[in-house]
N, CA, C, O and the ligand as a Tripos MOL2 file, in Angstrom:
@<TRIPOS>MOLECULE
protein
  273   271    69     0     0
PROTEIN
NO_CHARGES

@<TRIPOS>ATOM
      1 N          -8.7100   -2.3800  -13.5540 N.3       1 MET1
      2 CA         -7.9360   -1.6130  -12.5750 C.3       1 MET1
      3 C          -7.5240   -2.5290  -11.4280 C.2       1 MET1
      4 O          -8.2710   -3.4340  -11.0550 O.2       1 MET1
      5 N          -6.3500   -2.3010  -10.8730 N.am      2 PRO2
      6 CA         -5.8690   -3.1830   -9.8020 C.3       2 PRO2
      7 C          -6.5230   -2.8990   -8.4530 C.2       2 PRO2
      8 O          -6.9620   -1.7880   -8.1580 O.2       2 PRO2
      9 N          -6.5640   -3.9620   -7.6520 N.am      3 LYS3
     10 CA         -6.9750   -3.8300   -6.2520 C.3       3 LYS3
     11 C          -5.7440   -3.4640   -5.4420 C.2       3 LYS3
     12 O          -4.6330   -3.9000   -5.7410 O.2       3 LYS3
     13 N          -5.9550   -2.6680   -4.4270 N.am      4 TYR4
     14 CA         -4.8330   -2.2450   -3.5760 C.3       4 TYR4
     15 C          -5.0740   -2.6340   -2.1290 C.2       4 TYR4
     16 O          -6.2040   -2.6810   -1.6420 O.2       4 TYR4
     17 N          -3.9540   -2.9120   -1.4620 N.am      5 TYR5
     18 CA         -3.9810   -3.2490   -0.0360 C.3       5 TYR5
     19 C          -2.9390   -2.4100    0.6940 C.2       5 TYR5
     20 O          -1.9650   -1.9520    0.0950 O.2       5 TYR5
     21 N          -3.1520   -2.2140    1.9880 N.am      6 VAL6
     22 CA         -2.1210   -1.5780    2.8120 C.3       6 VAL6
     23 C          -1.7070   -2.5630    3.8970 C.2       6 VAL6
     24 O          -2.5290   -3.2890    4.4560 O.2       6 VAL6
     25 N          -0.4010   -2.5640    4.1810 N.am      7 ASN7
     26 CA          0.1290   -3.4330    5.2320 C.3       7 ASN7
     27 C          -0.2810   -2.8920    6.6050 C.2       7 ASN7
     28 O          -0.0540   -1.7200    6.9030 O.2       7 ASN7
     29 N          -0.8760   -3.7350    7.4270 N.am      8 ARG8
     30 CA         -1.2590   -3.3040    8.7820 C.3       8 ARG8
     31 C          -0.0220   -3.0650    9.6510 C.2       8 ARG8
     32 O          -0.0500   -2.2830   10.6010 O.2       8 ARG8
     33 N           1.0680   -3.7630    9.2980 N.am      9 GLN9
     34 CA          2.3170   -3.6180   10.0550 C.3       9 GLN9
     35 C           3.1530   -2.5090    9.4230 C.2       9 GLN9
     36 O           3.3580   -2.5080    8.2090 O.2       9 GLN9
     37 N           3.6300   -1.5840   10.2160 N.am     10 ALA10
     38 CA          4.4760   -0.5240    9.6920 C.3      10 ALA10
     39 C           5.8780   -1.0540    9.3990 C.2      10 ALA10
     40 O           6.3370   -2.0100   10.0240 O.2      10 ALA10
     41 N           6.5450   -0.4200    8.4430 N.am     11 GLN11
     42 CA          7.9630   -0.6860    8.2070 C.3      11 GLN11
     43 C           8.7590   -0.1940    9.4120 C.2      11 GLN11
     44 O           8.2250    0.4980   10.2790 O.2      11 GLN11
     45 N          10.0300   -0.5530    9.4600 N.am     12 ALA12
     46 CA         10.8970   -0.0630   10.5320 C.3      12 ALA12
     47 C          10.9230    1.4630   10.5400 C.2      12 ALA12
     48 O          11.0760    2.0850   11.5910 O.2      12 ALA12
     49 N          10.7720    2.0540    9.3600 N.am     13 SER13
     50 CA         10.8050    3.5100    9.2310 C.3      13 SER13
     51 C           9.4740    4.1620    9.6050 C.2      13 SER13
     52 O           9.3780    5.3890    9.6510 O.2      13 SER13
     53 N           8.4440    3.3490    9.8720 N.am     14 GLY14
     54 CA          7.1800    3.8910   10.3370 C.3      14 GLY14
     55 C           6.0680    3.9650    9.3000 C.2      14 GLY14
     56 O           4.9160    4.2250    9.6460 O.2      14 GLY14
     57 N           6.4070    3.7360    8.0120 N.am     15 GLU15
     58 CA          5.3760    3.8110    6.9740 C.3      15 GLU15
     59 C           4.6370    2.4860    6.8160 C.2      15 GLU15
     60 O           5.1970    1.4050    6.9990 O.2      15 GLU15
     61 N           3.3660    2.6140    6.4690 N.am     16 HIS16
     62 CA          2.5790    1.4520    6.0740 C.3      16 HIS16
     63 C           2.6090    1.3870    4.5530 C.2      16 HIS16
     64 O           2.1990    2.3340    3.8810 O.2      16 HIS16
     65 N           3.0870    0.2840    4.0140 N.am     17 GLU17
     66 CA          3.2650    0.1840    2.5700 C.3      17 GLU17
     67 C           1.9830   -0.2190    1.8500 C.2      17 GLU17
     68 O           1.2200   -1.0650    2.3160 O.2      17 GLU17
     69 N           1.7710    0.4160    0.6950 N.am     18 VAL18
     70 CA          0.6240    0.1170   -0.1610 C.3      18 VAL18
     71 C           1.0720   -0.8410   -1.2680 C.2      18 VAL18
     72 O           2.1160   -0.6300   -1.8850 O.2      18 VAL18
     73 N           0.2730   -1.9080   -1.5230 N.am     19 HIS19
     74 CA          0.5950   -2.8990   -2.5430 C.3      19 HIS19
     75 C          -0.5880   -3.1430   -3.4570 C.2      19 HIS19
     76 O          -1.7460   -2.9710   -3.0750 O.2      19 HIS19
     77 N          -0.2590   -3.5570   -4.6950 N.am     20 LYS20
     78 CA         -1.2740   -4.0970   -5.5780 C.3      20 LYS20
     79 C          -1.5250   -5.5510   -5.1960 C.2      20 LYS20
     80 O          -0.6720   -6.2050   -4.5950 O.2      20 LYS20
     81 N          -2.7160   -6.0500   -5.5560 N.am     21 ALA21
     82 CA         -3.1010   -7.4130   -5.1750 C.3      21 ALA21
     83 C          -2.1500   -8.4700   -5.7330 C.2      21 ALA21
     84 O          -1.9950   -9.5300   -5.1270 O.2      21 ALA21
     85 N          -1.5090   -8.2070   -6.8740 N.am     22 ASP22
     86 CA         -0.6590   -9.2270   -7.4880 C.3      22 ASP22
     87 C           0.8210   -9.0730   -7.1300 C.2      22 ASP22
     88 O           1.6660   -9.7380   -7.7290 O.2      22 ASP22
     89 N           1.1440   -8.2200   -6.1770 N.am     23 CYS23
     90 CA          2.5450   -8.0140   -5.7940 C.3      23 CYS23
     91 C           3.0920   -9.2360   -5.0630 C.2      23 CYS23
     92 O           2.3870   -9.8500   -4.2620 O.2      23 CYS23
     93 N           4.3570   -9.5920   -5.3400 N.am     24 SER24
     94 CA          4.9680  -10.7220   -4.6270 C.3      24 SER24
     95 C           5.2350  -10.3850   -3.1710 C.2      24 SER24
     96 O           5.4410  -11.2820   -2.3540 O.2      24 SER24
     97 N           5.2330   -9.0970   -2.8380 N.am     25 TRP25
     98 CA          5.5020   -8.6680   -1.4640 C.3      25 TRP25
     99 C           4.2150   -8.3390   -0.7090 C.2      25 TRP25
    100 O           4.2510   -7.7520    0.3730 O.2      25 TRP25
    101 N           3.0810   -8.7210   -1.2900 N.am     26 LEU26
    102 CA          1.7960   -8.4930   -0.6140 C.3      26 LEU26
    103 C           1.8060   -9.1860    0.7520 C.2      26 LEU26
    104 O           2.1410  -10.3670    0.8430 O.2      26 LEU26
    105 N           1.4440   -8.4650    1.8030 N.am     27 PRO27
    106 CA          1.4460   -9.0980    3.1350 C.3      27 PRO27
    107 C           0.3940  -10.2110    3.2280 C.2      27 PRO27
    108 O          -0.5490  -10.2510    2.4370 O.2      27 PRO27
    109 N           0.5630  -11.1010    4.1900 N.am     28 SER28
    110 CA         -0.3960  -12.1820    4.3750 C.3      28 SER28
    111 C          -1.7650  -11.5960    4.7420 C.2      28 SER28
    112 O          -1.8730  -10.4470    5.1720 O.2      28 SER28
    113 N          -2.7990  -12.4150    4.5620 N.am     29 GLU29
    114 CA         -4.1710  -11.9270    4.6940 C.3      29 GLU29
    115 C          -4.4340  -11.2040    6.0160 C.2      29 GLU29
    116 O          -5.1130  -10.1770    6.0470 O.2      29 GLU29
    117 N          -3.8900  -11.7490    7.1070 N.am     30 GLU30
    118 CA         -4.1700  -11.1220    8.4020 C.3      30 GLU30
    119 C          -3.3660   -9.8410    8.6250 C.2      30 GLU30
    120 O          -3.6560   -9.0630    9.5340 O.2      30 GLU30
    121 N          -2.3600   -9.6370    7.7890 N.am     31 ASN31
    122 CA         -1.5280   -8.4400    7.9490 C.3      31 ASN31
    123 C          -1.8320   -7.3450    6.9290 C.2      31 ASN31
    124 O          -1.1180   -6.3450    6.8570 O.2      31 ASN31
    125 N          -2.8900   -7.5350    6.1440 N.am     32 ARG32
    126 CA         -3.1890   -6.5130    5.1500 C.3      32 ARG32
    127 C          -4.6340   -6.0540    5.2550 C.2      32 ARG32
    128 O          -5.5100   -6.7750    5.7320 O.2      32 ARG32
    129 N          -4.8480   -4.8420    4.7970 N.am     33 GLN33
    130 CA         -6.1810   -4.2660    4.8200 C.3      33 GLN33
    131 C          -6.5390   -3.8620    3.3940 C.2      33 GLN33
    132 O          -5.7470   -3.2140    2.7100 O.2      33 GLN33
    133 N          -7.7260   -4.2450    2.9510 N.am     34 TYR34
    134 CA         -8.1660   -3.9360    1.5930 C.3      34 TYR34
    135 C          -8.5230   -2.4520    1.4840 C.2      34 TYR34
    136 O          -9.2570   -1.9140    2.3130 O.2      34 TYR34
    137 N          -7.9940   -1.8040    0.4530 N.am     35 LEU35
    138 CA         -8.2730   -0.3760    0.2670 C.3      35 LEU35
    139 C          -9.3510   -0.1350   -0.7780 C.2      35 LEU35
    140 O         -10.2090    0.7300   -0.6050 O.2      35 LEU35
    141 N          -9.3040   -0.9090   -1.8750 N.am     36 GLY36
    142 CA        -10.2790   -0.7220   -2.9460 C.3      36 GLY36
    143 C          -9.5980   -0.8450   -4.2920 C.2      36 GLY36
    144 O          -8.4260   -1.2100   -4.3830 O.2      36 GLY36
    145 N         -10.3570   -0.5300   -5.3460 N.am     37 VAL37
    146 CA         -9.8600   -0.5800   -6.7210 C.3      37 VAL37
    147 C          -9.6090    0.8550   -7.1660 C.2      37 VAL37
    148 O         -10.5010    1.7000   -7.0950 O.2      37 VAL37
    149 N          -8.3960    1.1230   -7.6220 N.am     38 PHE38
    150 CA         -8.0310    2.4840   -8.0120 C.3      38 PHE38
    151 C          -7.3090    2.4550   -9.3480 C.2      38 PHE38
    152 O          -6.7150    1.4440   -9.7240 O.2      38 PHE38
    153 N          -7.3660    3.5850  -10.0710 N.am     39 ASP39
    154 CA         -6.6940    3.6550  -11.3630 C.3      39 ASP39
    155 C          -5.2300    4.0490  -11.2130 C.2      39 ASP39
    156 O          -4.4810    4.0010  -12.1890 O.2      39 ASP39
    157 N          -4.8040    4.4380  -10.0080 N.am     40 SER40
    158 CA         -3.4000    4.7770   -9.8200 C.3      40 SER40
    159 C          -3.0150    4.5230   -8.3740 C.2      40 SER40
    160 O          -3.8640    4.4990   -7.4830 O.2      40 SER40
    161 N          -1.7070    4.3330   -8.1540 N.am     41 CYS41
    162 CA         -1.2500    4.1060   -6.7850 C.3      41 CYS41
    163 C          -1.4320    5.3680   -5.9460 C.2      41 CYS41
    164 O          -1.5680    5.2950   -4.7250 O.2      41 CYS41
    165 N          -1.4320    6.5340   -6.6150 N.am     42 ARG42
    166 CA         -1.6120    7.7760   -5.8500 C.3      42 ARG42
    167 C          -2.9570    7.7980   -5.1330 C.2      42 ARG42
    168 O          -3.0470    8.1990   -3.9730 O.2      42 ARG42
    169 N          -3.9960    7.3650   -5.8340 N.am     43 ALA43
    170 CA         -5.3300    7.3210   -5.2210 C.3      43 ALA43
    171 C          -5.3480    6.3080   -4.0780 C.2      43 ALA43
    172 O          -5.9890    6.5320   -3.0510 O.2      43 ALA43
    173 N          -4.6390    5.1890   -4.2640 N.am     44 ALA44
    174 CA         -4.5860    4.1640   -3.2200 C.3      44 ALA44
    175 C          -3.8310    4.6780   -1.9960 C.2      44 ALA44
    176 O          -4.2280    4.4260   -0.8580 O.2      44 ALA44
    177 N          -2.7410    5.4000   -2.2430 N.am     45 VAL45
    178 CA         -1.9560    5.9560   -1.1300 C.3      45 VAL45
    179 C          -2.7970    6.9940   -0.3750 C.2      45 VAL45
    180 O          -2.7420    7.0850    0.8520 O.2      45 VAL45
    181 N          -3.5750    7.7730   -1.1350 N.am     46 ARG46
    182 CA         -4.4470    8.7630   -0.4930 C.3      46 ARG46
    183 C          -5.4730    8.0640    0.4070 C.2      46 ARG46
    184 O          -5.7330    8.5070    1.5260 O.2      46 ARG46
    185 N          -6.0480    6.9730   -0.0950 N.am     47 GLU47
    186 CA         -7.0260    6.2160    0.6970 C.3      47 GLU47
    187 C          -6.3620    5.6320    1.9430 C.2      47 GLU47
    188 O          -6.9280    5.6880    3.0350 O.2      47 GLU47
    189 N          -5.1650    5.0740    1.7810 N.am     48 ALA48
    190 CA         -4.4530    4.4880    2.9210 C.3      48 ALA48
    191 C          -4.1610    5.5480    3.9790 C.2      48 ALA48
    192 O          -4.1110    5.2570    5.1740 O.2      48 ALA48
    193 N          -3.9690    6.7960    3.5120 N.am     49 GLY49
    194 CA         -3.6890    7.8990    4.4210 C.3      49 GLY49
    195 C          -4.8380    8.2080    5.3700 C.2      49 GLY49
    196 O          -4.6470    8.8690    6.3910 O.2      49 GLY49
    197 N          -6.0560    7.7170    5.0240 N.am     50 LYS50
    198 CA         -7.1950    7.9060    5.9320 C.3      50 LYS50
    199 C          -7.0890    6.9620    7.1180 C.2      50 LYS50
    200 O          -7.6810    7.2120    8.1680 O.2      50 LYS50
    201 N          -6.3280    5.8650    6.9540 N.am     51 HIS51
    202 CA         -6.1990    4.8580    8.0090 C.3      51 HIS51
    203 C          -4.9040    5.0230    8.8000 C.2      51 HIS51
    204 O          -4.8640    4.7880   10.0080 O.2      51 HIS51
    205 N          -3.8530    5.4290    8.1020 N.am     52 TYR52
    206 CA         -2.5380    5.5420    8.7410 C.3      52 TYR52
    207 C          -1.9360    6.8830    8.3690 C.2      52 TYR52
    208 O          -2.0890    7.3410    7.2370 O.2      52 TYR52
    209 N          -1.2530    7.5140    9.3090 N.am     53 SER53
    210 CA         -0.7020    8.8370    9.0320 C.3      53 SER53
    211 C           0.5360    8.7620    8.1450 C.2      53 SER53
    212 O           0.8080    9.6900    7.3830 O.2      53 SER53
    213 N           1.2880    7.6630    8.2370 N.am     54 LYS54
    214 CA          2.4880    7.5340    7.4010 C.3      54 LYS54
    215 C           2.3040    6.3630    6.4410 C.2      54 LYS54
    216 O           2.2310    5.2110    6.8700 O.2      54 LYS54
    217 N           2.2310    6.6490    5.1660 N.am     55 VAL55
    218 CA          2.0670    5.5980    4.1580 C.3      55 VAL55
    219 C           3.0530    5.8260    3.0220 C.2      55 VAL55
    220 O           3.5040    6.9470    2.7870 O.2      55 VAL55
    221 N           3.3780    4.7480    2.3250 N.am     56 ASP56
    222 CA          4.3090    4.8220    1.2070 C.3      56 ASP56
    223 C           3.9560    3.7110    0.2130 C.2      56 ASP56
    224 O           3.4140    2.6730    0.5930 O.2      56 ASP56
    225 N           4.2680    3.9430   -1.0550 N.am     57 GLY57
    226 CA          4.0430    2.9080   -2.0630 C.3      57 GLY57
    227 C           5.1530    1.8780   -2.0190 C.2      57 GLY57
    228 O           6.3100    2.2080   -1.7610 O.2      57 GLY57
    229 N           4.7960    0.6250   -2.2740 N.am     58 CYS58
    230 CA          5.7920   -0.4480   -2.3660 C.3      58 CYS58
    231 C           6.7660   -0.1420   -3.5040 C.2      58 CYS58
    232 O           6.3530    0.3260   -4.5650 O.2      58 CYS58
    233 N           8.0580   -0.4050   -3.2870 N.am     59 ARG59
    234 CA          9.0370   -0.0550   -4.3280 C.3      59 ARG59
    235 C           8.9540   -0.9910   -5.5240 C.2      59 ARG59
    236 O           9.4770   -0.6640   -6.5900 O.2      59 ARG59
    237 N           8.3090   -2.1550   -5.3790 N.am     60 TRP60
    238 CA          8.2100   -3.1170   -6.4730 C.3      60 TRP60
    239 C           6.9540   -2.9090   -7.3030 C.2      60 TRP60
    240 O           7.0290   -2.8490   -8.5300 O.2      60 TRP60
    241 N           5.8000   -2.7990   -6.6550 N.am     61 CYS61
    242 CA          4.5410   -2.7330   -7.4240 C.3      61 CYS61
    243 C           4.0060   -1.3220   -7.5580 C.2      61 CYS61
    244 O           3.1560   -1.0750   -8.4140 O.2      61 CYS61
    245 N           4.4730   -0.3870   -6.7430 N.am     62 CYS62
    246 CA          3.9670    0.9940   -6.7870 C.3      62 CYS62
    247 C           5.1560    1.9410   -6.8800 C.2      62 CYS62
    248 O           5.2580    2.9090   -6.1270 O.2      62 CYS62
    249 N           6.0440    1.6480   -7.8080 N.am     63 GLU63
    250 CA          7.3160    2.3850   -7.8650 C.3      63 GLU63
    251 C           7.1190    3.8960   -7.9650 C.2      63 GLU63
    252 O           7.8430    4.6640   -7.3320 O.2      63 GLU63
    253 N           6.1280    4.3230   -8.7690 N.am     64 GLU64
    254 CA          5.9430    5.7660   -8.9440 C.3      64 GLU64
    255 C           5.4560    6.4560   -7.6610 C.2      64 GLU64
    256 O           5.5160    7.6800   -7.5430 O.2      64 GLU64
    257 N           4.9720    5.6520   -6.7020 N.am     65 CYS65
    258 CA          4.5260    6.2180   -5.4270 C.3      65 CYS65
    259 C           5.4960    5.9080   -4.2920 C.2      65 CYS65
    260 O           5.2370    6.2400   -3.1360 O.2      65 CYS65
    261 N           6.6070    5.2740   -4.6290 N.am     66 HIS66
    262 CA          7.5790    4.9070   -3.6070 C.3      66 HIS66
    263 C           8.4910    6.0950   -3.3280 C.2      66 HIS66
    264 O           9.0900    6.6570   -4.2450 O.2      66 HIS66
    265 N           8.5900    6.4670   -2.0830 N.am     67 LYS67
    266 CA          9.4100    7.6250   -1.7200 C.3      67 LYS67
    267 C          10.6380    7.2500   -0.9190 C.2      67 LYS67
    268 O          11.6840    7.8810   -1.0730 O.2      67 LYS67
    269 N          10.5410    6.2200   -0.0490 N.am     68 ARG68
    270 CA         11.6360    5.9050    0.8450 C.3      68 ARG68
    271 C          12.2840    4.5780    0.5250 C.2      68 ARG68
    272 O          13.2310    4.1740    1.1990 O.2      68 ARG68
    273 ZN          4.1230   -4.3260   -3.5460 Zn       69 ZN69
@<TRIPOS>BOND
     1     1     2 1
     2     2     3 1
     3     3     4 2
     4     3     5 am
     5     5     6 1
     6     6     7 1
     7     7     8 2
     8     7     9 am
     9     9    10 1
    10    10    11 1
    11    11    12 2
    12    11    13 am
    13    13    14 1
    14    14    15 1
    15    15    16 2
    16    15    17 am
    17    17    18 1
    18    18    19 1
    19    19    20 2
    20    19    21 am
    21    21    22 1
    22    22    23 1
    23    23    24 2
    24    23    25 am
    25    25    26 1
    26    26    27 1
    27    27    28 2
    28    27    29 am
    29    29    30 1
    30    30    31 1
    31    31    32 2
    32    31    33 am
    33    33    34 1
    34    34    35 1
    35    35    36 2
    36    35    37 am
    37    37    38 1
    38    38    39 1
    39    39    40 2
    40    39    41 am
    41    41    42 1
    42    42    43 1
    43    43    44 2
    44    43    45 am
    45    45    46 1
    46    46    47 1
    47    47    48 2
    48    47    49 am
    49    49    50 1
    50    50    51 1
    51    51    52 2
    52    51    53 am
    53    53    54 1
    54    54    55 1
    55    55    56 2
    56    55    57 am
    57    57    58 1
    58    58    59 1
    59    59    60 2
    60    59    61 am
    61    61    62 1
    62    62    63 1
    63    63    64 2
    64    63    65 am
    65    65    66 1
    66    66    67 1
    67    67    68 2
    68    67    69 am
    69    69    70 1
    70    70    71 1
    71    71    72 2
    72    71    73 am
    73    73    74 1
    74    74    75 1
    75    75    76 2
    76    75    77 am
    77    77    78 1
    78    78    79 1
    79    79    80 2
    80    79    81 am
    81    81    82 1
    82    82    83 1
    83    83    84 2
    84    83    85 am
    85    85    86 1
    86    86    87 1
    87    87    88 2
    88    87    89 am
    89    89    90 1
    90    90    91 1
    91    91    92 2
    92    91    93 am
    93    93    94 1
    94    94    95 1
    95    95    96 2
    96    95    97 am
    97    97    98 1
    98    98    99 1
    99    99   100 2
   100    99   101 am
   101   101   102 1
   102   102   103 1
   103   103   104 2
   104   103   105 am
   105   105   106 1
   106   106   107 1
   107   107   108 2
   108   107   109 am
   109   109   110 1
   110   110   111 1
   111   111   112 2
   112   111   113 am
   113   113   114 1
   114   114   115 1
   115   115   116 2
   116   115   117 am
   117   117   118 1
   118   118   119 1
   119   119   120 2
   120   119   121 am
   121   121   122 1
   122   122   123 1
   123   123   124 2
   124   123   125 am
   125   125   126 1
   126   126   127 1
   127   127   128 2
   128   127   129 am
   129   129   130 1
   130   130   131 1
   131   131   132 2
   132   131   133 am
   133   133   134 1
   134   134   135 1
   135   135   136 2
   136   135   137 am
   137   137   138 1
   138   138   139 1
   139   139   140 2
   140   139   141 am
   141   141   142 1
   142   142   143 1
   143   143   144 2
   144   143   145 am
   145   145   146 1
   146   146   147 1
   147   147   148 2
   148   147   149 am
   149   149   150 1
   150   150   151 1
   151   151   152 2
   152   151   153 am
   153   153   154 1
   154   154   155 1
   155   155   156 2
   156   155   157 am
   157   157   158 1
   158   158   159 1
   159   159   160 2
   160   159   161 am
   161   161   162 1
   162   162   163 1
   163   163   164 2
   164   163   165 am
   165   165   166 1
   166   166   167 1
   167   167   168 2
   168   167   169 am
   169   169   170 1
   170   170   171 1
   171   171   172 2
   172   171   173 am
   173   173   174 1
   174   174   175 1
   175   175   176 2
   176   175   177 am
   177   177   178 1
   178   178   179 1
   179   179   180 2
   180   179   181 am
   181   181   182 1
   182   182   183 1
   183   183   184 2
   184   183   185 am
   185   185   186 1
   186   186   187 1
   187   187   188 2
   188   187   189 am
   189   189   190 1
   190   190   191 1
   191   191   192 2
   192   191   193 am
   193   193   194 1
   194   194   195 1
   195   195   196 2
   196   195   197 am
   197   197   198 1
   198   198   199 1
   199   199   200 2
   200   199   201 am
   201   201   202 1
   202   202   203 1
   203   203   204 2
   204   203   205 am
   205   205   206 1
   206   206   207 1
   207   207   208 2
   208   207   209 am
   209   209   210 1
   210   210   211 1
   211   211   212 2
   212   211   213 am
   213   213   214 1
   214   214   215 1
   215   215   216 2
   216   215   217 am
   217   217   218 1
   218   218   219 1
   219   219   220 2
   220   219   221 am
   221   221   222 1
   222   222   223 1
   223   223   224 2
   224   223   225 am
   225   225   226 1
   226   226   227 1
   227   227   228 2
   228   227   229 am
   229   229   230 1
   230   230   231 1
   231   231   232 2
   232   231   233 am
   233   233   234 1
   234   234   235 1
   235   235   236 2
   236   235   237 am
   237   237   238 1
   238   238   239 1
   239   239   240 2
   240   239   241 am
   241   241   242 1
   242   242   243 1
   243   243   244 2
   244   243   245 am
   245   245   246 1
   246   246   247 1
   247   247   248 2
   248   247   249 am
   249   249   250 1
   250   250   251 1
   251   251   252 2
   252   251   253 am
   253   253   254 1
   254   254   255 1
   255   255   256 2
   256   255   257 am
   257   257   258 1
   258   258   259 1
   259   259   260 2
   260   259   261 am
   261   261   262 1
   262   262   263 1
   263   263   264 2
   264   263   265 am
   265   265   266 1
   266   266   267 1
   267   267   268 2
   268   267   269 am
   269   269   270 1
   270   270   271 1
   271   271   272 2
@<TRIPOS>SUBSTRUCTURE
     1 MET1         2 RESIDUE 1 A MET
     2 PRO2         6 RESIDUE 1 A PRO
     3 LYS3        10 RESIDUE 1 A LYS
     4 TYR4        14 RESIDUE 1 A TYR
     5 TYR5        18 RESIDUE 1 A TYR
     6 VAL6        22 RESIDUE 1 A VAL
     7 ASN7        26 RESIDUE 1 A ASN
     8 ARG8        30 RESIDUE 1 A ARG
     9 GLN9        34 RESIDUE 1 A GLN
    10 ALA10       38 RESIDUE 1 A ALA
    11 GLN11       42 RESIDUE 1 A GLN
    12 ALA12       46 RESIDUE 1 A ALA
    13 SER13       50 RESIDUE 1 A SER
    14 GLY14       54 RESIDUE 1 A GLY
    15 GLU15       58 RESIDUE 1 A GLU
    16 HIS16       62 RESIDUE 1 A HIS
    17 GLU17       66 RESIDUE 1 A GLU
    18 VAL18       70 RESIDUE 1 A VAL
    19 HIS19       74 RESIDUE 1 A HIS
    20 LYS20       78 RESIDUE 1 A LYS
    21 ALA21       82 RESIDUE 1 A ALA
    22 ASP22       86 RESIDUE 1 A ASP
    23 CYS23       90 RESIDUE 1 A CYS
    24 SER24       94 RESIDUE 1 A SER
    25 TRP25       98 RESIDUE 1 A TRP
    26 LEU26      102 RESIDUE 1 A LEU
    27 PRO27      106 RESIDUE 1 A PRO
    28 SER28      110 RESIDUE 1 A SER
    29 GLU29      114 RESIDUE 1 A GLU
    30 GLU30      118 RESIDUE 1 A GLU
    31 ASN31      122 RESIDUE 1 A ASN
    32 ARG32      126 RESIDUE 1 A ARG
    33 GLN33      130 RESIDUE 1 A GLN
    34 TYR34      134 RESIDUE 1 A TYR
    35 LEU35      138 RESIDUE 1 A LEU
    36 GLY36      142 RESIDUE 1 A GLY
    37 VAL37      146 RESIDUE 1 A VAL
    38 PHE38      150 RESIDUE 1 A PHE
    39 ASP39      154 RESIDUE 1 A ASP
    40 SER40      158 RESIDUE 1 A SER
    41 CYS41      162 RESIDUE 1 A CYS
    42 ARG42      166 RESIDUE 1 A ARG
    43 ALA43      170 RESIDUE 1 A ALA
    44 ALA44      174 RESIDUE 1 A ALA
    45 VAL45      178 RESIDUE 1 A VAL
    46 ARG46      182 RESIDUE 1 A ARG
    47 GLU47      186 RESIDUE 1 A GLU
    48 ALA48      190 RESIDUE 1 A ALA
    49 GLY49      194 RESIDUE 1 A GLY
    50 LYS50      198 RESIDUE 1 A LYS
    51 HIS51      202 RESIDUE 1 A HIS
    52 TYR52      206 RESIDUE 1 A TYR
    53 SER53      210 RESIDUE 1 A SER
    54 LYS54      214 RESIDUE 1 A LYS
    55 VAL55      218 RESIDUE 1 A VAL
    56 ASP56      222 RESIDUE 1 A ASP
    57 GLY57      226 RESIDUE 1 A GLY
    58 CYS58      230 RESIDUE 1 A CYS
    59 ARG59      234 RESIDUE 1 A ARG
    60 TRP60      238 RESIDUE 1 A TRP
    61 CYS61      242 RESIDUE 1 A CYS
    62 CYS62      246 RESIDUE 1 A CYS
    63 GLU63      250 RESIDUE 1 A GLU
    64 GLU64      254 RESIDUE 1 A GLU
    65 CYS65      258 RESIDUE 1 A CYS
    66 HIS66      262 RESIDUE 1 A HIS
    67 LYS67      266 RESIDUE 1 A LYS
    68 ARG68      270 RESIDUE 1 A ARG
    69 ZN69       273 GROUP 0 **** ****
């Protein structure tokens, strides 16, 4: 199962993006927060929601969870 991270920096639209560990758009180490190992991006987005009120899946690595 993949490891997931959330970007500490919000997008211009206000969402914090969730990424898999192997994504090319994974933020640098100081700009990301480790969420855990999940079987789906939905579970990772739910976990990220405990830290940030607005979260979204990355359009490249978490397409099924990408909304904006
Ligand atoms: Zn990504």
